C-alpha positions as CSV (number, residue, x, y, z in Angstrom):
1,M,0.0,0.0,0.0
2,P,2.5,2.7,1.0
3,A,5.7,3.5,-1.0
4,V,7.7,3.5,2.2
5,D,10.8,1.7,3.4
6,W,9.2,0.8,6.7
7,P,12.2,-0.8,8.4
8,R,14.2,2.3,7.6
9,A,11.4,4.6,8.7
10,R,11.1,2.8,12.0
11,L,14.8,3.5,12.7
12,R,14.2,7.2,11.9
13,Y,11.3,7.3,14.4
14,E,13.5,5.8,17.1
15,A,16.3,8.3,16.3
16,W,13.8,11.1,16.4
17,W,12.5,10.2,19.8
18,Q,16.1,10.2,21.0
19,G,16.7,13.7,19.5
20,E,19.1,12.3,16.9
21,L,19.3,12.2,13.2
22,L,19.6,8.9,11.4
23,D,20.0,10.3,7.9
24,R,17.3,13.0,7.4
25,P,14.4,14.5,9.4
26,L,11.2,12.6,9.7
27,I,8.6,13.7,7.1
28,Q,5.2,12.1,6.8
29,L,3.8,12.8,3.3
30,T,0.3,11.8,2.3
31,A,-1.9,12.6,-0.7
32,P,-5.3,11.6,-1.9
33,S,-5.2,9.1,-4.7
34,R,-8.9,8.5,-5.2
35,P,-10.9,11.1,-3.3
36,D,-14.0,10.4,-5.3
37,A,-14.2,7.0,-3.7
38,L,-14.6,8.2,-0.1
39,E,-17.9,7.5,1.7
40,P,-19.6,10.7,2.8
41,A,-20.9,10.9,6.4
42,P,-24.6,10.5,6.8
43,Q,-26.5,13.5,8.0
44,D,-29.1,11.7,10.1
45,E,-28.1,11.4,13.7
46,T,-29.2,7.8,14.2
47,E,-27.4,6.7,11.0
48,L,-24.3,8.8,11.9
49,L,-24.1,7.0,15.3
50,E,-24.0,3.7,13.4
51,W,-21.5,5.1,11.0
52,F,-19.2,5.7,13.9
53,T,-19.9,2.7,16.1
54,D,-20.9,-0.4,14.0
55,P,-17.7,-2.4,13.8
56,G,-18.4,-3.9,10.4
57,R,-19.3,-0.6,8.8
58,V,-16.5,1.3,10.5
59,I,-13.6,-1.0,9.6
60,L,-14.7,-1.4,5.9
61,R,-15.0,2.4,5.7
62,L,-11.6,3.0,7.2
63,E,-9.9,0.5,4.9
64,G,-11.5,2.3,2.0
65,E,-10.0,5.5,3.2
66,L,-6.6,4.0,3.6
67,A,-6.8,2.6,0.0
68,C,-7.6,6.1,-1.2
69,T,-4.5,7.6,0.4
70,Y,-0.9,7.7,-0.9
71,Y,1.9,7.3,1.7
72,V,5.5,8.2,1.1
73,G,8.5,9.3,3.2
74,D,7.8,8.2,6.7
75,A,4.1,8.1,6.5
76,F,2.3,4.9,7.2
77,P,-1.4,3.7,7.0
78,V,-3.1,4.1,10.4
79,A,-6.7,3.6,11.1
80,F,-8.8,4.8,14.1
81,P,-11.7,2.5,14.7
82,V,-12.7,4.9,17.5
83,S,-12.8,7.9,15.3
84,G,-10.8,11.0,16.0
85,N,-14.0,12.9,15.4
86,L,-15.2,11.5,18.7
87,A,-12.9,13.9,20.5
88,A,-12.3,13.8,24.2
89,I,-14.2,10.5,24.4
90,E,-13.0,9.9,28.0
91,A,-15.8,12.3,29.0
92,A,-18.3,9.8,27.6
93,Y,-16.5,6.9,29.4
94,L,-16.9,8.8,32.7
95,G,-20.7,9.2,32.2
96,C,-21.3,12.4,30.2
97,P,-24.2,12.1,27.7
98,Y,-22.4,12.0,24.4
99,R,-24.2,12.7,21.1
100,V,-22.9,12.7,17.6
101,Q,-23.5,15.9,15.6
102,P,-24.6,15.7,11.9
103,L,-23.1,18.4,9.6
104,S,-20.0,18.7,11.8
105,N,-19.6,14.9,12.0
106,T,-18.3,15.2,15.5
107,A,-19.6,14.4,19.0
108,W,-20.3,16.5,22.0
109,A,-20.5,15.8,25.8
110,S,-23.0,17.3,28.1
111,P,-21.7,18.3,31.6
112,I,-22.6,16.1,34.5
113,I,-21.0,18.0,37.5
114,D,-23.6,20.4,38.7
115,D,-22.9,20.6,42.4
116,W,-19.3,19.9,43.5
117,D,-20.5,18.9,47.0
118,R,-22.9,16.2,45.7
119,R,-20.9,14.9,42.7
120,L,-20.1,11.3,42.4
121,P,-16.4,10.3,42.3
122,L,-15.1,10.1,38.7
123,R,-14.3,6.4,38.3
124,V,-13.8,3.9,35.5
125,Q,-17.2,2.5,34.4
126,D,-16.6,-0.8,32.7
127,D,-20.3,-1.2,31.8
128,N,-20.4,2.2,30.1
129,W,-21.9,1.8,26.6
130,W,-19.3,4.0,24.9
131,W,-16.4,2.2,26.6
132,Q,-17.8,-1.2,25.7
133,R,-18.3,-0.2,22.1
134,S,-14.8,1.3,21.9
135,Q,-13.3,-2.0,23.1
136,L,-15.2,-3.9,20.4
137,L,-14.1,-1.4,17.7
138,L,-10.5,-1.7,18.7
139,E,-10.5,-5.5,18.9
140,T,-12.2,-5.8,15.6
141,G,-10.0,-3.3,13.9
142,A,-6.7,-4.5,15.3
143,R,-7.5,-8.1,14.5
144,R,-8.3,-7.3,10.9
145,A,-5.4,-4.9,10.5
146,A,-2.7,-7.3,11.7
147,G,0.2,-7.1,9.3
148,R,-1.6,-4.8,6.9
149,Y,-1.9,-1.4,8.6
150,T,-1.7,0.1,12.1
151,V,-4.5,0.8,14.5
152,G,-4.3,3.8,16.9
153,I,-6.1,4.4,20.2
154,P,-9.0,6.9,20.7
155,D,-8.5,10.6,21.4
156,L,-8.8,10.3,25.2
157,Q,-7.3,13.7,26.1
158,G,-7.6,13.7,30.0
159,G,-6.8,16.1,32.7
160,G,-8.1,19.6,32.5
161,E,-9.7,19.2,29.0
162,I,-11.9,16.3,30.2
163,L,-12.8,18.1,33.4
164,A,-13.9,21.1,31.3
165,L,-16.4,18.9,29.6
166,L,-17.6,17.2,32.8
167,R,-18.2,20.5,34.5
168,G,-18.8,22.8,31.5
169,T,-16.0,25.1,30.2
170,D,-17.5,28.4,31.5
171,R,-18.4,27.0,34.9
172,L,-14.9,25.5,35.4
173,A,-13.4,28.9,34.5
174,V,-15.6,30.6,37.1
175,D,-14.7,27.9,39.7
176,L,-11.0,28.7,39.3
177,V,-11.8,32.2,40.5
178,D,-14.6,31.6,43.0
179,D,-14.1,28.2,44.5
180,P,-11.2,26.0,43.2
181,R,-10.9,23.7,46.2
182,Y,-12.4,20.7,44.4
183,I,-10.5,20.9,41.2
184,L,-7.2,19.2,42.0
185,T,-9.0,16.1,43.3
186,A,-11.3,16.0,40.3
187,V,-8.4,16.4,37.8
188,D,-6.5,13.6,39.6
189,E,-9.6,11.3,39.3
190,V,-9.8,12.1,35.6
191,N,-6.1,11.3,35.1
192,Q,-6.3,8.0,37.0
193,A,-9.2,6.9,34.8
194,W,-7.2,8.1,31.7
195,L,-4.3,5.9,32.6
196,Y,-6.6,2.9,32.9
197,Y,-8.2,3.6,29.5
198,Y,-4.8,4.3,27.8
199,N,-3.4,1.0,29.1
200,R,-6.5,-1.0,28.3
201,C,-6.7,0.3,24.7
202,F,-3.1,-0.7,24.0
203,E,-3.6,-4.1,25.7
204,I,-6.4,-4.8,23.2
205,I,-4.4,-3.5,20.2
206,H,-1.2,-5.4,21.1
207,R,-2.9,-8.7,20.9
208,H,-2.6,-8.2,17.1
209,Q,0.1,-5.6,16.5
210,E,3.2,-3.9,17.9
211,G,3.9,-0.2,18.4
212,W,2.2,2.8,19.9
213,V,0.2,5.3,17.9
214,D,-2.4,7.8,18.9
215,W,-4.3,10.5,17.0
216,L,-1.1,12.5,16.3
217,G,0.1,9.6,14.1
218,V,3.6,9.4,15.4
219,W,5.0,5.9,15.6
220,S,6.9,4.7,18.7
221,D,8.2,1.2,19.7
222,R,7.5,2.0,23.3
223,P,4.7,3.8,25.2
224,A,4.0,7.3,23.8
225,V,1.0,9.7,23.8
226,T,-0.1,13.2,22.9
227,V,-0.9,15.3,26.0
228,E,-3.6,17.9,25.7
229,C,-5.2,20.8,27.7
230,D,-6.8,23.2,25.3
231,F,-8.7,24.7,28.2
232,N,-5.4,26.4,29.1
233,A,-6.1,29.1,26.5
234,M,-8.8,30.5,28.9
235,I,-6.8,30.7,32.0
236,S,-3.7,32.4,33.4
237,P,-0.3,30.8,33.8
238,R,-0.7,30.9,37.6
239,M,-4.0,28.9,37.3
240,F,-2.6,26.5,34.8
241,N,0.6,25.8,36.8
242,R,-1.4,25.3,40.0
243,Y,-4.3,23.1,38.8
244,F,-3.4,21.5,35.5
245,L,0.3,21.3,34.9
246,P,0.6,18.6,37.6
247,A,-1.7,16.4,35.5
248,V,0.5,17.0,32.5
249,E,3.6,16.1,34.5
250,Q,1.8,13.0,35.8
251,Q,1.0,11.8,32.3
252,C,4.6,12.4,31.2
253,A,6.0,10.4,34.1
254,W,3.6,7.5,33.5
255,I,4.1,7.2,29.7
256,G,7.7,8.2,29.1
257,R,7.3,9.6,25.5
258,T,5.0,12.5,25.3
259,I,4.2,15.4,22.9
260,F,2.1,18.3,24.2
261,H,-0.5,19.6,21.8
262,L,0.0,23.4,21.9
263,D,-3.0,24.9,20.1
264,G,-3.0,28.5,19.1
265,P,-1.6,31.8,20.4
266,G,-3.9,31.6,23.4
267,A,-1.8,28.7,24.7
268,L,1.5,30.4,24.3
269,P,1.6,32.0,27.8
270,H,2.0,28.4,29.1
271,L,4.9,27.4,26.9
272,E,7.6,28.3,29.4
273,A,6.1,26.1,32.1
274,L,5.7,23.2,29.6
275,L,9.3,23.6,28.4
276,G,10.3,23.2,32.1
277,V,8.7,19.8,32.3
278,R,11.8,17.6,31.9
279,S,9.9,14.4,31.1
280,L,8.0,16.1,28.3
281,S,9.5,14.9,25.0
282,G,8.2,17.5,22.6
283,I,5.7,20.1,21.4
284,Q,3.2,20.0,18.5
285,W,2.7,23.6,17.6
286,V,-0.6,24.4,15.9
287,P,-0.8,28.1,14.9
288,G,-4.6,28.1,14.5
289,A,-7.1,29.1,11.9
290,G,-6.4,32.5,10.3
291,K,-2.9,32.7,11.8
292,P,0.4,32.9,9.9
293,P,1.7,29.6,8.4
294,M,4.1,27.4,10.2
295,S,7.2,28.8,8.5
296,E,6.4,32.3,10.0
297,W,6.8,31.0,13.5
298,M,10.5,30.4,13.3
299,P,11.6,32.2,16.5
300,L,9.0,30.2,18.5
301,L,10.2,26.9,16.9
302,R,13.8,27.7,17.6
303,R,12.9,28.5,21.2
304,I,11.3,25.1,21.6
305,Q,14.3,23.4,20.1
306,A,16.7,25.4,22.3
307,A,14.8,23.9,25.3
308,G,15.7,20.4,24.1
309,K,12.2,19.5,22.9
310,L,11.2,17.6,19.8
311,L,8.9,19.3,17.2
312,V,5.9,17.9,15.4
313,L,4.8,20.4,12.8
314,G,2.0,20.3,10.2
315,C,2.9,22.5,7.3
316,E,2.0,23.2,3.7
317,P,4.2,21.6,1.0
318,W,5.6,25.0,-0.2
319,E,7.1,25.7,3.3
320,A,8.6,22.3,4.1
321,E,12.0,23.1,2.6
322,R,12.4,26.3,4.5
323,L,11.6,24.7,7.8
324,L,14.1,21.9,7.2
325,R,16.8,24.3,6.2
326,E,16.3,26.8,9.0
327,L,15.6,24.5,11.9
328,R,18.0,22.1,13.5
329,P,17.1,18.8,11.8
330,E,17.5,16.6,14.8
331,G,14.1,16.2,16.5
332,V,12.0,17.6,13.6
333,L,8.9,15.8,12.3
334,L,7.0,17.4,9.4
335,Q,3.4,16.3,8.6
336,V,2.5,17.4,5.0
337,V,-0.7,16.7,3.1
338,C,0.0,17.1,-0.6
339,A,-2.4,17.7,-3.5
340,S,-1.3,14.6,-5.4
341,P,1.0,11.6,-5.2
342,G,3.3,13.4,-7.7
343,E,3.6,16.4,-5.5
344,A,4.4,14.2,-2.5
345,D,7.1,12.3,-4.5
346,A,8.6,15.6,-5.7
347,L,8.8,17.0,-2.2
348,L,10.5,13.9,-0.8
349,G,13.0,14.2,-3.6
350,K,13.8,17.8,-2.5
351,V,14.1,16.7,1.1
352,E,16.5,14.0,0.1
353,G,18.4,16.6,-1.9
354,I,18.9,18.7,1.3
355,F,20.0,15.5,3.2
356,P,21.7,13.4,0.5
357,S,22.7,10.6,2.9
358,G,19.0,9.9,3.3
359,A,18.5,9.3,-0.4
């Protein structure tokens, strides 16, 4: 399926995690090969729920999407039986009413924490419908994928991001000002449940395949995960450092290889604290809609590199060469979606021209 030297690519991933350069930086290049063959999402809520959760339908659809995608460089086919559109699904596992949304093709959780004094502890619920269905999807997908493509775990998120869904974003922001005494305990409960779900998801997958992959699509031969807290854009560094940074540090200590999803300028006030987390491996910087392209953030990217952190960067094809020429190549991973297989092949040729030992 992919035009990728996978044994060599795996060595590049391992070198990247170590902050080293095997021959050239990691570059994941994909392109649509038959976009007209993709199945459109249904716009009826009941049918959309089935589209996301019926194992037979989900796996065949995902395999069709993989077959319509061209992979080159260090890209590899990865399927998510629990769709990335079902974002922050840990909130559903912990009891939030969770509904799929036609038109946007996503899902949303309704808050369940109304009164902190009367709330139930946040605990793993093995009989939760969404969790049971997720296990079935992962088992079905990983069994069918074995030796053909990779299966990744759900977008669990965890920590402050899940608590914001459980309580409601606005109400949690007010709590931080008016009455924050319950928050540290609640965040810890969310994180403990997160660790259970993380480990259980990979236990299921590893019956049929090796390697660790989550929604970010970065391969690792040992435990790795993307850490998130988009809620931080709403709060001060003091609040983030007091109530949510400990959860980030906890996830980093548990897993070992971690990339923090830094989403938009509103998250930048927290960068210094994140760079100070020694066990955090790297940063995925996302400029955000309407903001300058990745190549215009060079001082920020160099600052992250100077702190000894890895970089995961999604960029446009036209700016990839500049990023690779102006950044230190060790620890850089570019994720590029090209318009066609020909454009992807041409870009890989240019990259190998910059780093001829990788050709």
